[in-house]
TORKOL-4160 file (C-alpha; in steps of 0.2 Angstrom, whole numbers, padded with zeros to 4 digits, m for minus):
87
<pt num="1" X="m0105" Y="0051" Z="0128"/>
<pt num="2" X="m0105" Y="0063" Z="0114"/>
<pt num="3" X="m0095" Y="0065" Z="0098"/>
<pt num="4" X="m0090" Y="0083" Z="0096"/>
<pt num="5" X="m0081" Y="0095" Z="0085"/>
<pt num="6" X="m0070" Y="0108" Z="0094"/>
<pt num="7" X="m0064" Y="0124" Z="0086"/>
<pt num="8" X="m0053" Y="0137" Z="0092"/>
<pt num="9" X="m0035" Y="0143" Z="0093"/>
<pt num="10" X="m0021" Y="0130" Z="0095"/>
<pt num="11" X="m0017" Y="0138" Z="0112"/>
<pt num="12" X="m0035" Y="0134" Z="0118"/>
<pt num="13" X="m0035" Y="0117" Z="0110"/>
<pt num="14" X="m0020" Y="0112" Z="0120"/>
<pt num="15" X="m0029" Y="0116" Z="0136"/>
<pt num="16" X="m0041" Y="0101" Z="0132"/>
<pt num="17" X="m0030" Y="0089" Z="0141"/>
<pt num="18" X="m0035" Y="0097" Z="0157"/>
<pt num="19" X="m0053" Y="0094" Z="0155"/>
<pt num="20" X="m0060" Y="0079" Z="0164"/>
<pt num="21" X="m0073" Y="0068" Z="0154"/>
<pt num="22" X="m0064" Y="0068" Z="0138"/>
<pt num="23" X="m0064" Y="0049" Z="0133"/>
<pt num="24" X="m0055" Y="0051" Z="0116"/>
<pt num="25" X="m0047" Y="0066" Z="0108"/>
<pt num="26" X="m0041" Y="0065" Z="0090"/>
<pt num="27" X="m0022" Y="0069" Z="0089"/>
<pt num="28" X="m0019" Y="0084" Z="0078"/>
<pt num="29" X="m0030" Y="0098" Z="0072"/>
<pt num="30" X="m0034" Y="0104" Z="0055"/>
<pt num="31" X="m0033" Y="0123" Z="0051"/>
<pt num="32" X="m0050" Y="0131" Z="0047"/>
<pt num="33" X="m0044" Y="0149" Z="0044"/>
<pt num="34" X="m0035" Y="0163" Z="0052"/>
<pt num="35" X="m0028" Y="0157" Z="0069"/>
<pt num="36" X="m0042" Y="0144" Z="0071"/>
<pt num="37" X="m0041" Y="0125" Z="0071"/>
<pt num="38" X="m0053" Y="0111" Z="0073"/>
<pt num="39" X="m0052" Y="0093" Z="0080"/>
<pt num="40" X="m0064" Y="0080" Z="0086"/>
<pt num="41" X="m0067" Y="0072" Z="0103"/>
<pt num="42" X="m0078" Y="0059" Z="0112"/>
<pt num="43" X="m0084" Y="0067" Z="0128"/>
<pt num="44" X="m0096" Y="0065" Z="0143"/>
<pt num="45" X="m0110" Y="0077" Z="0142"/>
<pt num="46" X="m0104" Y="0086" Z="0158"/>
<pt num="47" X="m0087" Y="0090" Z="0149"/>
<pt num="48" X="m0095" Y="0101" Z="0136"/>
<pt num="49" X="m0097" Y="0117" Z="0147"/>
<pt num="50" X="m0080" Y="0115" Z="0153"/>
<pt num="51" X="m0073" Y="0114" Z="0135"/>
<pt num="52" X="m0083" Y="0130" Z="0131"/>
<pt num="53" X="m0076" Y="0139" Z="0146"/>
<pt num="54" X="m0059" Y="0137" Z="0138"/>
<pt num="55" X="m0065" Y="0148" Z="0124"/>
<pt num="56" X="m0068" Y="0134" Z="0112"/>
<pt num="57" X="m0083" Y="0132" Z="0101"/>
<pt num="58" X="m0091" Y="0115" Z="0102"/>
<pt num="59" X="m0103" Y="0107" Z="0089"/>
<pt num="60" X="m0111" Y="0090" Z="0095"/>
<pt num="61" X="m0109" Y="0079" Z="0080"/>
<pt num="62" X="m0118" Y="0064" Z="0088"/>
<pt num="63" X="m0126" Y="0062" Z="0105"/>
<pt num="64" X="m0126" Y="0046" Z="0115"/>
<pt num="65" X="m0144" Y="0043" Z="0109"/>
<pt num="66" X="m0138" Y="0045" Z="0091"/>
<pt num="67" X="m0124" Y="0032" Z="0094"/>
<pt num="68" X="m0135" Y="0020" Z="0103"/>
<pt num="69" X="m0148" Y="0021" Z="0088"/>
<pt num="70" X="m0134" Y="0018" Z="0076"/>
<pt num="71" X="m0127" Y="0003" Z="0085"/>
<pt num="72" X="m0145" Y="m0004" Z="0086"/>
<pt num="73" X="m0147" Y="m0002" Z="0067"/>
<pt num="74" X="m0130" Y="m0010" Z="0064"/>
<pt num="75" X="m0135" Y="m0025" Z="0075"/>
<pt num="76" X="m0152" Y="m0027" Z="0067"/>
<pt num="77" X="m0144" Y="m0027" Z="0050"/>
<pt num="78" X="m0131" Y="m0040" Z="0055"/>
<pt num="79" X="m0144" Y="m0051" Z="0063"/>
<pt num="80" X="m0155" Y="m0050" Z="0047"/>
<pt num="81" X="m0140" Y="m0054" Z="0036"/>
<pt num="82" X="m0136" Y="m0069" Z="0047"/>
<pt num="83" X="m0154" Y="m0076" Z="0046"/>
<pt num="84" X="m0154" Y="m0073" Z="0027"/>
<pt num="85" X="m0138" Y="m0083" Z="0025"/>
<pt num="86" X="m0145" Y="m0097" Z="0036"/>
<pt num="87" X="m0160" Y="m0100" Z="0026"/>
């Protein structure tokens, strides 16, 4: 799973609903200039080439590894705080 930023025309962004492997697509898009807009999505790795094939630019914000490492850090911090509060 990857968190990505997708940029392109509204027409091409509307085509995202036809791509399999998109787990979460943020509703709405923010204008970035000209006729281009940007939104965010959570997608399977295999979906990225299909999104790019729609004429959309994809920037990977966080990979699955990044997300796993972040979750592990949060869990370790929580466990550390729990130990500190117990003792």
